[in-house]
C-alpha angles and dihedrals in degrees: 000000000000111000092190089074088068093054096093092050092048091048091050092051093047093047091047091051092048093048090051091051091047092052092049091048094049093047090050092052100042100028125104113284104185107091118182136175090253092054091047093052117102115257118226110173094302094302128113110264117257117210128345121331093229114063130177114252123216116259091243090074090058093045092052090049092051091048090050091052091047094054092039088058089049090056090048090056093046095059099062089041091055091049094056097029095123093051093052094049117175094346091059092047092052093045093050090045090056090047091051091045092054091050092046091052088052091051092048090050091051090047095048094045090057098245091135095050117108118206 
């Protein structure tokens, strides 16, 4: 195995790490250095904050986010399939049909279990 083929990747990682360190160093030197309680206070449209800054979110937000990721991944798999659709012929159509069917069953399950209902 030729290790020299990994040289560009190693160089990229080293350069990226050094640039990140350089940016942190420069921001530490030239950044603002006068912290105060007023600057540290949370900003909410010019009004005094009411209640804690961290609030619990309903589970529906997380479920919608997971469903978005699920269908985003589905779209990512559809694009390469569409590009080589003619080469895959019937086998590709059947495979993608099964893939879509599995995702559709998952969506129907989420729908029937009430995960998409907002109260």
